[in-house]
Backbone bond lengths (Angstrom), bond angles and torsions (degrees), N, CA, C in turn:
res aa  C-N    CA-C-N  psi(-1)  N-CA   C-N-CA  omega(-1)  CA-C   N-CA-C  phi
1 M - - - 1.436 - - 1.533 110.82 -
2 A 1.313 117.45 -35.51 1.443 121.80 179.45 1.513 110.76 -64.01
3 D 1.346 116.15 -38.79 1.460 119.72 178.68 1.529 110.20 -65.39
4 S 1.293 118.20 -38.91 1.475 122.89 178.21 1.527 110.89 -66.21
5 D 1.311 117.54 -39.39 1.472 121.20 177.28 1.520 111.34 -63.85
6 H 1.344 115.48 -41.02 1.459 119.20 179.02 1.521 111.20 -64.03
7 R 1.366 115.14 -40.44 1.463 118.24 178.67 1.527 111.11 -65.37
8 N 1.305 117.20 -40.71 1.467 120.96 178.50 1.520 111.04 -65.34
9 Q 1.306 116.91 -43.32 1.475 120.14 177.29 1.530 111.01 -63.52
10 F 1.329 115.32 -41.67 1.455 119.17 178.60 1.537 110.82 -64.90
11 A 1.298 117.36 -40.35 1.469 121.80 179.16 1.524 110.00 -64.79
12 R 1.329 117.14 -44.91 1.469 120.00 177.76 1.534 111.15 -63.85
13 F 1.323 116.65 -42.16 1.460 121.16 177.83 1.527 110.32 -61.20
14 T 1.307 117.14 -45.85 1.468 121.78 -179.61 1.529 110.29 -64.14
15 L 1.300 117.03 -42.75 1.464 121.28 179.64 1.522 110.53 -64.43
16 K 1.317 118.38 -46.19 1.444 121.68 178.82 1.526 111.45 -64.44
17 T 1.323 116.65 -44.56 1.456 120.64 179.66 1.518 110.80 -63.80
18 G 1.317 116.63 -44.03 1.470 120.29 179.04 1.517 111.54 -62.72
19 A 1.326 117.02 -43.37 1.472 120.40 179.88 1.527 109.82 -65.26
20 T 1.325 117.40 -40.65 1.454 121.06 179.10 1.521 111.01 -63.91
21 I 1.321 116.29 -44.66 1.468 120.19 178.93 1.524 110.68 -62.02
22 L 1.323 117.97 -44.39 1.469 121.64 178.17 1.520 110.68 -60.74
23 L 1.315 116.58 -43.03 1.448 120.48 179.55 1.535 111.47 -63.45
24 V 1.319 116.68 -46.22 1.458 121.30 -179.74 1.531 110.22 -63.78
25 V 1.306 117.28 -46.00 1.462 120.80 179.89 1.529 110.25 -62.32
26 G 1.319 116.91 -44.53 1.462 120.38 179.36 1.513 112.90 -61.84
27 L 1.316 116.42 -45.97 1.471 120.57 179.08 1.520 111.46 -66.33
28 S 1.315 117.38 -42.42 1.459 118.45 -179.12 1.529 111.65 -66.78
29 A 1.318 117.66 -33.84 1.463 120.25 177.12 1.527 110.36 -65.80
30 C 1.309 117.11 -43.09 1.457 119.92 178.29 1.525 110.86 -65.15
31 M 1.327 116.12 -45.33 1.458 119.95 -177.54 1.518 111.24 -67.53
32 S 1.302 118.15 -44.44 1.456 119.74 -175.48 1.514 111.51 -68.10
33 R 1.318 118.38 -33.41 1.460 120.03 178.76 1.518 110.18 -63.30
34 G 1.311 117.72 -46.37 1.469 120.77 179.30 1.504 111.93 -70.88
35 M 1.312 116.18 -37.67 1.474 119.85 -178.12 1.533 111.37 -69.68
36 Q 1.329 117.22 -37.99 1.451 119.81 179.81 1.514 110.91 -61.34
37 Q 1.299 116.84 -35.99 1.459 120.10 -179.72 1.519 111.07 -75.28
38 E 1.298 118.45 -32.50 1.456 121.92 -172.83 1.522 114.41 -98.51
39 L 1.327 117.18 -42.67 1.444 119.12 -172.17 1.529 111.71 -99.76
40 T 1.289 114.78 145.07 1.469 121.35 176.96 1.516 107.49 -126.40
41 T 1.313 115.93 -167.32 1.456 119.05 177.71 1.517 111.77 -84.33
42 C 1.318 117.52 0.42 1.462 119.71 -179.51 1.529 109.95 -82.53
43 T 1.317 114.36 167.71 1.456 121.04 179.22 1.512 109.76 -127.79
44 F 1.324 115.02 164.82 1.459 119.75 175.78 1.523 108.99 -65.16
45 P 1.335 118.63 143.00 1.457 120.59 179.67 1.533 113.64 -61.20
46 D 1.318 117.30 -26.88 1.462 120.12 -177.90 1.534 113.57 -94.59
47 T 1.322 117.57 -5.88 1.455 121.77 178.23 1.520 107.52 -144.37
48 T 1.272 117.95 95.56 1.462 121.46 -172.23 1.528 114.21 -68.96
49 R 1.308 117.86 -2.87 1.469 119.80 178.37 1.513 112.94 -108.80
50 T 1.317 118.56 -8.79 1.452 121.26 -176.79 1.520 110.08 -94.72
51 P 1.353 117.20 118.63 1.465 119.21 178.98 1.538 110.41 -59.06
52 A 1.329 115.06 142.73 1.462 120.05 -176.86 1.524 109.78 -119.79
53 P 1.328 116.51 157.11 1.461 119.42 175.05 1.528 110.40 -65.34
54 S 1.285 116.08 157.67 1.468 120.76 -173.10 1.527 112.68 -59.16
55 F 1.320 119.13 -29.49 1.467 119.42 -177.29 1.529 112.35 -66.98
56 I 1.321 118.13 -17.94 1.457 120.70 178.70 1.528 110.30 -69.39
57 C 1.312 117.78 -41.91 1.473 121.70 -176.24 1.532 112.20 -95.99
58 D 1.309 116.88 -40.19 1.461 121.67 179.63 1.504 106.33 -112.63
59 Q 1.312 117.28 97.66 1.448 121.36 -169.88 1.530 114.56 -79.22
60 Q 1.329 117.97 10.54 1.455 119.94 178.34 1.521 110.57 -83.58
61 V 1.308 116.54 126.84 1.447 123.01 178.96 1.517 107.36 -130.79
62 D 1.329 116.63 132.48 1.452 120.27 -179.67 1.526 110.83 -54.34
63 G 1.326 115.45 133.22 1.451 121.21 177.80 1.510 114.53 90.51
64 Y 1.329 117.39 -5.29 1.460 122.12 -179.60 1.529 110.15 -133.04
65 P 1.338 117.09 85.68 1.464 120.21 -178.05 1.529 114.69 -66.42
66 I 1.325 116.59 -26.90 1.469 120.75 179.00 1.524 106.96 -111.37
67 T 1.344 116.12 120.36 1.468 119.50 180.00 1.521 110.11 -135.98
68 R 1.315 114.81 157.44 1.471 122.77 174.82 1.530 107.65 -142.56
69 L 1.322 115.49 134.82 1.461 121.91 176.02 1.520 108.08 -98.37
70 T 1.312 115.79 134.83 1.459 121.04 176.79 1.520 108.84 -146.60
71 S 1.300 115.48 174.85 1.473 119.70 179.50 1.520 109.90 -133.37
72 A 1.310 113.21 153.16 1.461 121.48 174.23 1.524 106.38 -119.99
73 P 1.327 117.14 114.75 1.470 118.98 -177.17 1.524 111.22 -63.49
74 S 1.308 113.77 148.26 1.460 118.24 178.13 1.533 108.96 -73.90
75 S 1.299 114.40 145.08 1.460 119.82 178.72 1.512 109.60 -156.56
76 A 1.299 115.58 130.26 1.462 119.70 178.11 1.526 111.01 -72.29
77 D 1.336 116.54 -18.36 1.457 120.78 -176.48 1.522 113.36 -86.86
78 V 1.334 117.14 -16.52 1.461 120.86 -173.87 1.529 109.75 -122.74
79 E 1.329 116.53 135.90 1.458 120.53 177.42 1.514 109.50 -67.33
80 T 1.313 116.72 152.01 1.456 122.60 -178.48 1.519 111.78 -58.05
81 N 1.332 118.03 -44.88 1.469 121.00 -179.17 1.524 111.88 -61.62
82 V 1.315 116.88 -38.97 1.461 120.98 177.85 1.523 109.96 -66.00
83 S 1.308 117.21 -43.27 1.462 122.33 178.99 1.531 110.65 -62.80
84 I 1.321 117.53 -42.05 1.460 121.92 178.60 1.521 110.19 -64.67
85 E 1.307 117.47 -42.85 1.472 120.26 -179.77 1.523 111.28 -66.12
86 R 1.316 117.48 -37.60 1.469 119.88 176.05 1.520 111.10 -61.67
87 A 1.319 116.04 -44.38 1.470 120.75 179.16 1.529 110.32 -63.55
88 R 1.320 117.29 -41.10 1.473 121.08 178.65 1.527 110.57 -62.79
89 L 1.310 117.94 -41.92 1.464 121.57 179.35 1.534 111.71 -66.36
90 E 1.335 116.19 -37.26 1.471 119.25 176.96 1.526 110.76 -62.32
91 V 1.322 116.58 -44.31 1.467 120.55 178.04 1.516 110.09 -64.90
92 Q 1.316 116.33 -40.67 1.468 121.21 179.04 1.527 110.99 -57.32
93 H 1.315 116.99 -46.48 1.471 121.66 179.55 1.530 111.02 -66.59
94 A 1.333 116.70 -41.43 1.475 120.05 179.45 1.527 110.34 -63.72
95 M 1.329 117.29 -41.55 1.459 120.28 179.34 1.531 111.15 -65.93
96 A 1.325 117.05 -40.41 1.468 120.27 179.28 1.523 110.11 -60.62
97 L 1.322 116.99 -45.11 1.471 120.38 178.76 1.528 110.86 -64.98
98 E 1.302 116.68 -44.74 1.462 121.56 179.68 1.527 110.95 -58.87
99 W 1.306 117.31 -47.65 1.470 121.83 -178.15 1.519 111.40 -67.54
100 L 1.310 116.18 -37.77 1.466 119.84 179.31 1.536 109.89 -60.88
101 V 1.319 116.35 -37.33 1.461 120.92 -179.97 1.517 111.93 -80.38
102 T 1.327 117.47 -44.85 1.472 119.75 -173.32 1.529 113.56 -87.61
103 W 1.302 118.22 -43.20 1.459 120.94 -175.11 1.533 112.42 -93.59
104 F 1.318 116.16 -34.60 1.458 119.49 -171.01 1.521 113.17 -121.70
105 A 1.312 115.95 39.68 1.455 120.84 177.89 1.529 110.31 -65.29
106 D 1.325 117.27 -16.44 1.465 121.51 -178.84 1.539 112.85 -81.81
107 V 1.314 118.33 -1.54 1.472 120.99 176.66 1.524 107.60 -70.65
108 D 1.317 115.42 134.36 1.460 119.82 179.08 1.524 110.25 -56.49
109 D 1.330 116.67 140.85 1.463 122.21 -175.85 1.525 113.00 -55.78
110 D 1.336 117.47 -37.45 1.458 119.66 -177.69 1.535 112.09 -74.71
111 Q 1.336 118.31 -4.97 1.462 121.78 179.49 1.528 113.11 -116.46
112 K 1.329 116.45 7.68 1.483 120.38 -178.15 1.526 112.18 -61.88
113 T 1.327 117.76 -41.26 1.461 120.66 -179.45 1.517 110.81 -63.35
114 E 1.317 116.72 -44.33 1.469 120.70 178.44 1.527 110.33 -66.01
115 A 1.327 117.89 -39.39 1.464 121.36 178.31 1.525 110.27 -62.77
116 K 1.336 116.80 -41.31 1.461 120.47 178.18 1.530 110.14 -61.29
117 Q 1.317 117.80 -39.63 1.468 120.53 178.68 1.538 111.40 -65.52
118 V 1.332 116.33 -36.89 1.478 119.58 176.44 1.527 110.09 -63.46
119 I 1.339 116.05 -44.10 1.457 120.04 179.05 1.525 110.75 -63.55
120 L 1.334 116.93 -44.82 1.472 121.05 178.82 1.523 111.11 -59.94
121 S 1.296 116.35 -41.76 1.480 120.05 179.75 1.522 110.09 -63.58
122 W 1.334 116.59 -44.06 1.460 120.69 179.55 1.531 109.84 -63.77
123 L 1.328 116.92 -45.59 1.457 120.23 179.10 1.529 111.74 -62.26
124 N 1.306 117.45 -35.87 1.458 120.30 178.00 1.530 110.71 -60.22
125 E 1.321 116.47 -32.84 1.476 121.03 178.52 1.511 112.90 -81.88
126 E 1.330 117.42 -32.34 1.464 120.82 -168.70 1.533 116.08 -106.68
127 L 1.315 118.92 -25.55 1.472 121.62 -175.88 1.526 109.55 -78.08
128 R 1.305 115.65 122.30 1.469 121.19 -176.01 1.529 110.84 -120.93
129 V 1.330 114.89 150.41 1.462 120.63 169.94 1.526 105.39 -81.63
130 V 1.329 115.35 113.22 1.449 121.32 -173.98 1.530 111.46 -92.20
131 R 1.318 117.36 -41.77 1.462 122.61 -179.72 1.520 108.74 -142.92
132 T 1.326 115.69 148.87 1.470 121.42 172.81 1.521 108.65 -138.41
133 R 1.305 115.78 149.28 1.457 120.47 174.18 1.517 107.84 -159.99
134 E 1.305 116.19 136.72 1.461 121.16 179.13 1.526 109.51 -93.25
135 S 1.315 116.59 134.32 1.467 120.60 177.89 1.538 108.45 -83.95
136 S 1.308 115.24 173.47 1.470 119.43 -178.69 1.530 112.82 -66.93
137 T 1.351 117.66 -16.26 1.456 120.16 176.99 1.516 112.39 -85.66
138 G 1.336 116.42 -5.78 1.466 120.44 -179.27 1.509 113.07 95.42
139 T 1.333 118.19 -1.96 1.462 121.19 177.71 1.516 109.00 -74.41
140 M 1.312 116.77 132.87 1.454 122.08 177.14 1.522 108.33 -91.16
141 W 1.321 116.88 120.20 1.473 122.31 179.01 1.509 107.75 -99.44
142 L 1.325 115.13 133.20 1.457 121.96 -174.91 1.526 109.75 -124.71
143 L 1.299 115.45 136.51 1.467 119.92 169.11 1.513 106.22 -109.03
144 L 1.319 115.20 118.70 1.444 122.62 179.76 1.532 107.90 -101.89
145 G 1.319 116.38 144.11 1.451 118.35 -177.03 1.513 113.77 -146.70
146 I 1.330 113.94 159.58 1.451 123.54 176.42 1.514 106.85 -123.63
147 A 1.317 117.08 132.93 1.461 122.15 -174.40 1.535 112.54 -85.94
148 H 1.324 118.24 21.62 1.459 122.77 178.81 1.528 108.63 -124.52
149 S 1.325 115.72 149.63 1.473 119.42 175.42 1.530 108.81 -70.83
150 E 1.321 116.30 168.59 1.464 120.60 177.79 1.535 110.05 -61.06
151 V 1.324 116.43 -42.15 1.474 119.96 -179.10 1.522 110.36 -63.04
152 D 1.328 116.99 -48.09 1.474 120.64 179.05 1.523 111.42 -61.19
153 T 1.315 115.86 -40.11 1.460 120.72 178.73 1.515 110.66 -62.07
154 Q 1.330 117.22 -46.38 1.460 120.44 179.44 1.520 111.47 -63.27
155 V 1.321 117.81 -41.07 1.467 121.09 178.52 1.537 109.95 -62.53
156 Q 1.330 116.50 -46.92 1.470 119.96 -179.19 1.520 110.75 -61.29
157 L 1.329 116.95 -41.66 1.461 119.44 -179.80 1.519 112.11 -69.87
158 R 1.309 118.58 -39.10 1.471 120.43 176.38 1.518 110.49 -63.06
159 N 1.326 117.89 -37.73 1.460 120.95 176.06 1.537 111.00 -63.32
160 R 1.318 115.99 -39.93 1.465 119.56 176.75 1.535 111.12 -67.77
161 F 1.325 116.60 -36.79 1.467 119.38 175.99 1.521 109.77 -60.04
162 T 1.319 116.14 -46.54 1.475 120.63 179.71 1.520 110.33 -59.10
163 A 1.329 116.64 -46.22 1.470 121.05 -179.59 1.534 111.11 -62.71
164 A 1.311 116.47 -30.50 1.475 120.88 -179.31 1.532 111.51 -89.20
165 G 1.335 117.46 -0.52 1.461 120.22 179.81 1.520 113.99 78.38
166 I 1.320 115.72 20.82 1.460 120.44 178.91 1.526 107.80 -88.91
167 E 1.330 114.44 123.33 1.474 119.09 -177.66 1.517 110.43 -92.08
168 T 1.334 113.36 139.25 1.459 119.81 173.92 1.518 107.60 -128.74
169 T 1.302 116.49 157.25 1.467 119.18 179.94 1.522 111.31 -90.37
170 D 1.333 117.88 -11.77 1.472 122.37 -179.03 1.533 108.96 -100.07
171 R 1.291 115.86 91.71 1.478 120.68 -179.74 1.486 111.06 -117.55
């Protein structure tokens, strides 16, 4: 009888161990596949110990040649969508100013304000929230993107300048 008990205990142990191993292997395969695609060795800028998705460190995303990373601070007083939209608008204004100085410095000084409005209008149509992820501190990190190359973007904006009667010296 003792030999039979040992065999039964061994069989139960083997069955439990085998089931546990299968469960662990199955879960780790599912988790590692998703994690490999999303997580890298980088961390969130606001928490240097928390692993971050790849878009935080390497801001290149297929289909969006122009990207900007920004954050929306957590706040119990403001809804997440409102906070995200505020952050998007801040980036939109920063990009318009940057482009006006770097790409469109040839716009006549008396038309800079109107040119900025044309750029802002275009960005309002084209700038998208591509990825979002909340860090462990509650900060929402956003990757914003434009689905056009820099050259295409400049051509589209110059065409809008022309349509709006904005003169540039670079034609």
